[in-house]
N, C-alpha and C positions, 0 to 999 in steps of 0.2 A: 788440333790433333786429327790424324787420319781416321776415317770412318771404317768400321769393320764390314767387309763384304762377305756375305754368306754364299759361297760358291762351292758346289760339290767337288771334292778332291783337291782343289787348289785354292790358296789364298783365303782360307776360312777366317783367318784372323786379321785380314786387311794387309794392304801393301805396305812395306817398310823399306826405306832406303838402305842400301848396303853400306858397308864401311864402318860397322860398329867396332869399337876398340876391344881388344882381348884383355887389356889390363884395366881393372875396374876397382871400385871401392866397395868393400863388403862390410856392412854394419849389421851383421846377423844378430838376431835377438837372443837374449838369454831364455832358456826353456823353463820359465818360472812356473808353468803349469804342468810340466812333465813330472811324473811320479816315479818312485822307485829309489833304490839305494844310491844310484849314480847321478840323480838329478842335481843340477847346480843352478846358480843364479848369477851368471857373469854380468858385467856391466853392459847395459843396453846401448850405451853411447859409444862403445869401443868400435874401432874401425881398423881394417887391415887391407893392404893392397895385395890383390890376388891376381893370378893369371888364370884364364879360362882353363879348367881342368879336363875338359872333354866330358862325354856322357858317362863314362865309367862302365862298369859291368854289374849285372844283377847278382852280386855275390851275397847281399843281404847281411854282411857283417862288416864291422869297421876294420880297416886295414891297419897293419902294424900291431904293436903290443902295448900302446899307450892307453891312458884312461879313456873310458867311454861314458856316454850318458844315454838314457832311454828317452826316445821321442816317438811321436805318433806319425805314421804315414797314412795318407788316404789313397788307397788303391781302388780297384773296382771288383765287383763280383756281379756279372751280368750287367744290368743297366743301373746299378746302385753303387754308392760309395762303400768301401770296405776298410775299416780302420784297423791297422795293425801296429804293434810296438816293435821298434827296432833299436839297436845300439849303434850310435854314431860316435866319431871321435869327439872327445870333450875339449872343444876349442872355443876361442872367443867368438868366432863367426859361426855360431851353431846353426843359425838360420840357413846359411849357405850349405853347410854340411848336410842338413836335413833335406834340403831341396835336391842335392845331388843324389842322395839315397832314393828319393822319390823318382827322379828321372831315370835311375837305373832299372826301375821296374821290379816286379816280383821275383823272388828267388825260385829256383826250380821246384822246390818243395811246395811253395805257395801256388805256383802255376798248376801243379798236379791237383791241388784241391779246388781249382776253379778261380783263383785270384788272378786278376789281370790289371791292365792299365789302359787308359784311353790316350795317354801322352804318346805322340808319335816317336818311334825308335830313332835314336840319334839326336834328340833334342838336347842342347847344351845350355848350362847356366852361364850367362855372360856377366851378370852382375846382380847384386842385391843391395839396396840402400834403404834405410828407414829414417824418416823425418816426420816429426809431429804425429807419430802413430801410424803413418801410412808407409807400407812397404812397396817399393818399386822393384819389380822383378823383371830382369831383362833376359830374354830367352833367344836362342838361335831360331832362324827361320824354319827349321824343321818342325817347330811346334805348330805351324799353321797348316801343315799338310795332314789332313785327316779325311775320313770318308763322308761324313754327314754332319748336319748341324748338331744333332744330339751328342755325337762323339766329341766335337770341339767344346761343347758346353760342359760335358763331363770332365774333360781334361782341365778346363779352367777351374772347375769345382775342386779337383784334386789339389791343384796348386794353392788355391785360396784357402781351403780348409786346413791344409798342412801348415801353412804360415800362420793361420788364424789361431793356432793352439798357443802361441806365445803372447804373454801379457803386453809386450811392446808393440804388437801389431793390432791396430784397430780397423785397418782396411788394406786392400791390396790393389795396386795398379799394375798394368802389364806394358811391356815394351818388347819390340822385336828388333834385333840387331841395333839396339841403342835408340830406336825411334818409338815414342809413345803411340799406343794404338787404343782404339775403343774396342770393347769386347762384348760378347753376349752374356747377359745376366741369366739367372735361372728362369725368368718368366719370358725369355725369348727376345727381350728388347736389347738394343745396343746402347752402351753407356761408356762414358769416359770417367765416371766417378769411381772412387774406391769401392771395392766389393768386399763383402763379408760372407762367411760360410752359410749363414742362414738364407742368403739369396738363392742358394742352390738346394733348398730343402726337398724338392721333389726327387732328388737323387739319393736321399738318405733312406736306408732300409727301415722297415717297420720296427718299432720298439720291441725289444725282447723282454721276456719276463725276468724279474730280478733273480739273481742267484740265491739259492736257499741258504747259502753260507759258504764263505771261502776263507775260513780261518787260515792264517792269522791276518789276512788283509781285510780292508773295509770296502773294497770295490774290485770289480773285474780288472780295471785299469791297473790297480796296484799289483794284482796278481800277475798280469801280463808283463809289467815292467820288471818285476822280480825275476821272472823267467828270462827276460831279455838280458838281465844283468848276470845271469849264470846260475841263479839259485833254482834248482829243479827238485828240491826236496819235496815240495808240496804237490808235485805231480804224481806222487806215489801215495795211495791211500794209507798203506801200512806205516810208511815213514811219517806221514802227517799225523796219524793217530799217536804214534810213539812220541813225537815232538810235543803234541798237545798234553799228553799225560805227564810228561816230565817237566815241561816248561810252565804250564798253566795250572796243573793239578798237584804238582809237587810229588808225584809218585817216583819211587826209587826203583830203577831197573824193572819196569812193569813188564808183564807178559802181554804181548800184542799178537792177536790172532789174525788169521787170514781174512782178506777182504771177501765179503759175500755180497754179490750184486743183487740189488733188490728191484731193479727196473732201470730204464734209460736215465743215465746221469745220476744214479742214486745207489746206495748200498750201505753196508755196515762193516765196521771193524771192531771186533771185541777187544776189550782191555781188561786185564785182571791183575790182582796182586800176586807178586812172586813170594812175598813174605807176609806172615801174620805178625801179631804183636810179639815184641821181643826178638825180632829178626829171625823168627822161626820159619824155615822154608815151608811154603804151602804145598801139601802133598799133590793135590790135583788142582792147579790154578784153572779158573774158569772166568768167563766174562762176568763182570759185576755191574748191575745197574747203578747209576743211570748212564754209564759210559758205553754200554754195549751197542747203543745206537750209533755211536761214533760220529755224531754230527761234526766233530772236530775235523774229520777227514773230508768234509764237503769240498774244500778247495782242491784236494787231490782227485777226488771223484770227478769233479768238473773237468779236470784235465784229461780224463780218460777218453772223452769224446773228440779230442783234437785230432 
């Protein structure tokens, strides 16, 4: 294998011979770790013959009107990785579809919020194969053109961590224009061994404090995946509180009061009974404990900071 040369601006990923084929075999993995209503578990051993689709555009959404699935993309924010959830076409070669979305970069909205990418513009996916748990990703030579060693290492981390979300991928190897290359690992050494996301730990952001509650989900990832799948109900605190009262508490047509902000990322939504015993209308409905704190709306309140 060719050794990776670290040279500012040019050939940071090592020289590779030209002449890579544009028709390749894609054995993209099934997203068995992806969460959300659209997640699926296609056959990991399936393969498709695909033609190099080009770099695409940073539209951030799946093209066409077919079924989609939620996957994670590792973009950047400053000098750290930034994990987002996107919807991509629900196809057998989901690994390749996910990488194409990564190579397209952030959406205009994400870019406005400071999300970026270290992957050089114009980088194309030429092929993706998986054998024995090792994914071999073949990229066009544009991938080697970057400004400095940290930039190229960060771009390698983006690809490695994005592929590493899938159960079928235990390690990632890189190729340029069909030729295997050695690459920089997270500790600055050059290696031709399969890489994993944890090798690039220094690029991961500091752990965030746990969410106080994001009903009806059990994690921030589930919440993000639901939003990516089109369910935006729980981004509205009042709608979330109403759903909680009817779905979990069994209240019939509850009175739901306005959201009252109580601090950064927190607040209350009052819930009261519209009827008393015997379906008698309540003259002056008011928030009733213990629901006036409306912890049920924490998922929606969390979304207000986006």
